[in-house]
C-alpha positions as CSV (number, residue, x, y, z in Angstrom):
1,X,-16.4,-3.6,-36.4
2,X,-13.5,-5.5,-38.0
3,X,-12.8,-7.4,-34.8
4,X,-16.3,-8.9,-34.8
5,X,-17.0,-10.5,-38.2
6,X,-20.6,-9.9,-39.4
7,X,-21.1,-13.6,-40.1
8,X,-20.5,-14.5,-36.4
9,X,-21.6,-11.4,-34.5
10,X,-24.5,-8.9,-34.4
11,X,-23.3,-5.4,-34.0
12,X,-24.9,-2.2,-35.2
13,X,-22.7,0.6,-36.4
14,X,-25.5,3.1,-35.8
15,X,-25.8,1.9,-32.2
16,X,-22.0,2.4,-31.8
17,X,-22.1,6.0,-33.1
18,X,-25.2,6.8,-31.0
19,X,-23.5,5.4,-27.9
20,X,-20.4,7.5,-28.5
21,X,-22.5,10.6,-29.2
22,X,-24.6,10.2,-26.1
23,X,-22.0,8.5,-23.8
24,X,-24.2,5.5,-23.3
25,X,-23.6,1.9,-24.3
26,X,-24.1,-0.6,-27.1
27,X,-24.1,-4.4,-27.4
28,X,-22.2,-7.0,-29.3
29,X,-24.1,-10.3,-29.6
30,X,-22.8,-13.7,-30.6
31,X,-26.0,-15.5,-31.6
32,X,-24.4,-19.0,-31.8
33,X,-23.6,-18.9,-28.1
34,X,-26.1,-16.3,-26.8
35,X,-23.2,-14.3,-25.4
36,X,-23.9,-10.6,-25.1
37,X,-21.1,-8.0,-24.5
38,X,-22.1,-4.6,-23.1
39,X,-19.7,-1.9,-24.3
40,X,-19.9,1.1,-22.1
41,X,-18.8,4.6,-23.2
42,X,-17.4,6.2,-20.2
43,X,-18.9,9.4,-18.9
44,X,-16.6,11.8,-16.9
45,X,-18.3,11.5,-13.5
46,X,-16.9,10.7,-10.0
47,X,-18.8,7.4,-10.0
48,X,-17.3,6.4,-13.4
49,X,-13.9,7.4,-12.2
50,X,-14.4,5.0,-9.2
51,X,-15.9,2.1,-11.1
52,X,-13.5,2.2,-14.0
53,X,-10.5,2.3,-11.5
54,X,-11.9,-1.0,-10.0
55,X,-12.1,-3.0,-13.2
56,X,-10.6,-6.5,-13.2
57,X,-8.4,-7.7,-16.0
58,X,-9.3,-11.4,-16.6
59,X,-8.0,-13.9,-19.1
60,X,-11.2,-14.4,-21.2
61,X,-9.7,-16.7,-23.8
62,X,-6.6,-18.5,-24.7
63,X,-5.0,-15.5,-26.4
64,X,-6.7,-12.4,-24.9
65,X,-7.6,-10.7,-21.7
66,X,-10.5,-8.3,-21.1
67,X,-11.9,-6.0,-18.5
68,X,-14.7,-6.9,-16.2
69,X,-16.6,-4.6,-13.8
70,X,-16.5,-5.3,-10.1
71,X,-19.7,-6.9,-8.8
72,X,-20.4,-3.8,-6.6
73,X,-20.3,-1.5,-9.6
74,X,-22.6,-3.9,-11.6
75,X,-25.0,-3.8,-8.7
76,X,-24.9,0.0,-8.6
77,X,-25.5,0.3,-12.4
78,X,-28.4,-2.2,-12.2
79,X,-29.9,-0.1,-9.4
80,X,-29.7,3.0,-11.7
81,X,-31.3,1.0,-14.6
82,X,-34.1,-0.1,-12.2
83,X,-34.7,3.5,-11.1
84,X,-34.9,4.5,-14.8
85,X,-37.1,1.7,-16.1
86,X,-38.6,-0.2,-13.1
87,X,-37.8,-3.6,-14.5
88,X,-37.8,-6.3,-11.8
89,X,-35.1,-8.1,-13.9
90,X,-32.5,-5.8,-12.4
91,X,-33.5,-6.6,-8.9
92,X,-33.4,-10.3,-9.6
93,X,-29.9,-9.9,-11.2
94,X,-28.7,-8.0,-8.1
95,X,-30.1,-10.7,-5.8
96,X,-28.3,-13.3,-7.9
97,X,-25.0,-11.4,-7.7
98,X,-25.3,-11.1,-4.0
99,X,-26.1,-14.8,-3.6
100,X,-23.2,-15.9,-5.8
101,X,-20.6,-13.5,-4.5
102,X,-21.9,-13.2,-1.0
103,X,-19.3,-12.0,1.5
104,X,-16.9,-10.9,-1.2
105,X,-19.2,-8.0,-2.2
106,X,-18.2,-4.8,-0.5
107,X,-21.6,-3.6,0.8
108,X,-20.2,-0.5,2.4
109,X,-18.9,0.6,-1.0
110,X,-22.4,0.0,-2.4
111,X,-24.0,1.9,0.4
112,X,-21.7,4.9,0.0
113,X,-22.3,5.2,-3.7
114,X,-26.0,4.4,-3.3
115,X,-26.2,7.5,-1.1
116,X,-24.2,9.6,-3.5
117,X,-26.3,8.5,-6.5
118,X,-29.6,8.8,-4.7
119,X,-30.2,5.1,-4.8
120,X,-30.4,4.4,-1.0
121,X,-34.1,3.5,-1.2
122,X,-33.4,0.9,-3.9
123,X,-30.4,-0.5,-1.9
124,X,-32.6,-0.8,1.2
125,X,-35.3,-2.6,-0.9
126,X,-32.7,-5.1,-2.1
127,X,-31.3,-5.6,1.4
128,X,-34.8,-6.3,2.7
129,X,-35.5,-8.6,-0.2
130,X,-32.4,-10.7,0.6
131,X,-33.1,-10.7,4.3
132,X,-30.5,-8.2,5.4
133,X,-31.0,-5.0,7.3
134,X,-29.3,-1.8,6.3
135,X,-26.6,-0.7,8.7
């Protein structure tokens, strides 16, 4: 909380404690810029072991670096969110990631974890939506 001054950022201490208790996530919002940071409390699962081992350390500012998720893992998480809530926003986000990152996205990795996470039907829906067929 001290790292994100209240006069510049919105952050809920209750949301932090709830996320820690339930191993979910909370947000930090910078209203002036519209930037939203998702803070994820890591669950001890094989998928999380994989996705957290694939983080990318990127210089995010002049004096600091931060971790970013690999696009494949963002896609898989968004497929899980879509399965849980049905929001088309997640499918649009995934399509956008695939359009921007294109051939850099490891679709075999996604297919492997989609199968393990019971998301294959959603992955096939996305592939059909972007005009690709599942292998």
